[in-house]
N, C-alpha and C positions, 0 to 999 in steps of 0.2 A: 210805552218807550217813553225813553226819555224826554221832556220839554224842551228838547233845543231850537233852536230855530236852523231849517235845511241849507244847505249849501255844498257844492259839487264840488268846492275843493281835495283836490283826490288827495286821498289818503283816509280823510275826515268823516267822521262818520256821518250818513243821510237817514235821518229819525223823521219820525211822523210827531206832530204838537197841537192841539183842537186851542189852545193857551190862545186869548185876544181876539180869535175868529168874530167878525161880524155877527150881530144876530142873525141876519138874514140869510143864514149859512147852512143855520141850525137843523130845518130841513133835510139839506142834502148829505150834512155828516149823521143825522136818524135814516136817511134809505142807506146808507153806506155800509151801518154797521148793523142793521138788521138785514137786508137783501138776499137772499141764496141764491147760487148760480145760475140754477135752473129758473128763476122770474127772468133773469136779463138776457137771456138766449136760450138757445136748443142747441147751438154749438158750444160744445164745452170742450175740453180737451181730452184728447183719450188716452182711457186707462191705461196702454200701454209706456208712456211717456214720451210718447212723437210729439215732433211739432219743433219749430226755432223758436226759443225765448224770445219773448218781445215786451216793449212796452210802449204806451202813448202817457202823455199829461193834458190831466183835463183841466184847465186852467181856471177858474173865474177870478173875475175881478171888477170893478167898483167902477161902471163906467158913467159916460153923461145921461145915460137915459136908466138906468141904475142898474141890474147884476149883468155882465155878459162873459163870453167864454169866447178863450182866443181859438182861432182856425185857420189853415193853411189850404192851399190851394195845390198839388202837385203839378211839376212840368209835364204837359202835354208829349214830352220826348222820350217820358219813363216807359219801361219795357211793363211794367204791372202800375197798374190803379192812376194809370197818365189821368190831367185833367180833373179828379179824382177829390173835393174837399175832406181836408179831415184832422183829427189832433195831431199835435206834433209826435214825434215817436217816430221808434224804429226799432230792430236787433240789439239785444247785448251782446257789446261786446267783452272780451276777458278781462279789461279794464272796471267793468261796472263789480265783478266778482259776484257773490254768491246768488242765482235765480234765485233760491228759497230765505236770503236775507233779504237785503238792502239793495240788492242787483239791480232789479225791477226801478226803484227809486233813484240812484246814480244814472239808468238810461234813460229814464223820463225826462231826466233835465239834462241830460249832453247833450240826445237830440233835437230837442227844443233850443237849447242855445246853439247848434250847430244849425239847424234850420231854421230859424226866425230871427240869431241874434238877441235873444234873450237872455236878463243878468240873474242866474241863477239863486244870487244873492238876495234877490228882492223877493223870493217866492217861498211863500210855508206850506210844504206839503202835511193835509192834516188826515192824507186816507187813501186805499187801496179795495177795490173792489175784486172779486174772484175774477180770476184768470178766465180767458173765452176765447174761440176755436175760431178760425177763417181757413174753409177747409179749401180755398183754391188756391190760398199761397202757404199752407199750412203752419203760419204762424200760429204760437199762441200767445195774446194780446193781456196784461197785464195793466188794467186803468188805474192810471195811480193821478189822484186830485190833489189841487192845488190851491190855493188863494194868493193871488197876483199885489201882497204886501206893499209893498215900492215898485211900483209899475215901470220898465225902460223901456228905450226906444225896442221896437221891433221892426220887421223887416225881410224882403228879400236877402238872406244870403249866398246860394247860389244857383242863380235861372235852372240851371243845370236839372236840379231837384224840384225847386220849387217855383212855382208861377207867382203865387203872391200872398202872405200874410193878413189875415185880418180878425175884427172882432165883430161880433154877433150877439146883439141882444138877449135876455133872456125873455124880453116883452113879447121881442119879434118869434122867438121860438114857439111859444105857449098862444103865438095868434092865429085860430084856427084858420085865417084866409092866408096862412103861410103853412099848412101842413096839406101832406098827400100821402099816395102810397106809391109807390115803384110796382111796377114789376118785372122781373129781370128773365131776359132769354131764360133762361132754367126752368122760371114756372114760378121760383121765389117769391113773393110778394116781400115788404117792407115798408116802413115809415120812409117819409120823407120832408126833407122844410127849404122851403122854398124864399131863402133869404139870402140879401147882400149878393146881389143878382150871380147867385152860385145855386143851383141842386145839390145837398148834402144827401147823400144815401146810403145805403148798405152801413156797414159796421159803424161805420161814427153815427149815419142817425138811431139806430138802433138803440146804443149807448145812453144817446142824449132823451133819448125818447122814453124809457126807463128811469132814468133819472128823474124828469120829468114827474112820470106818472107816480114814483115811489117816493119823492121830493112832498110830493101835494099841487105842484104847480101846473098839472095839467090841464086844460081846458076841453071841451067837448070838441071834435073837431069830423069832417064827414072823411071816412074812409074810402070810401067808394070814391073821390076823387083820385083816379089815377096820370100820372103824369109821366113821360117818357123819362128814359135815362140822357137822353138827349137834350134836354129841357133847357132855354136859356131864355132867360127875360128879356 
């Protein structure tokens, strides 16, 4: 793809670029380029094309403690995923364009701007993971990865949608003391992270877990440590 900087200006192309990325992102770039869908999740998009197309932004920044990720916590009043930490993101709109082209890139940036106040002009998109499926909601989610080249102020834009916006350091995510396993009422077990007074679990934790693993950043942790979904620090 063309080596141009990502921007969500209406009508302008939104592309991917690895030019000028910090060296510490190299393992992430390699993971994105080599990972296969089945290595990320056992929940893959239905073969019949069913599911609502959506995208999330996995945004890496350079914080005071080194590499960090941007996350948000959904409002407790929402009907779906209430109070759950997540990546910024949501369903594709018609204005986002072709879901098989740059539609997911546009949606990821648009949703991040709407939910966190992020300035998309400061984000350089550098990769896209294979689309995954969330059976409980029927969403087909494309994870879009970005480098926060020029950080901008972020925060809650609409309290009816978002409870808070925060960053979490990769050092905390890889700390074995902050890792655990959650057991959903359905019986499904999955990785979790106890960071920034939040329990990150479900789809978001699963993607982070696999990124850390395939980037070679994962540290051994106790998978037999279980925490309830209503955990609070």
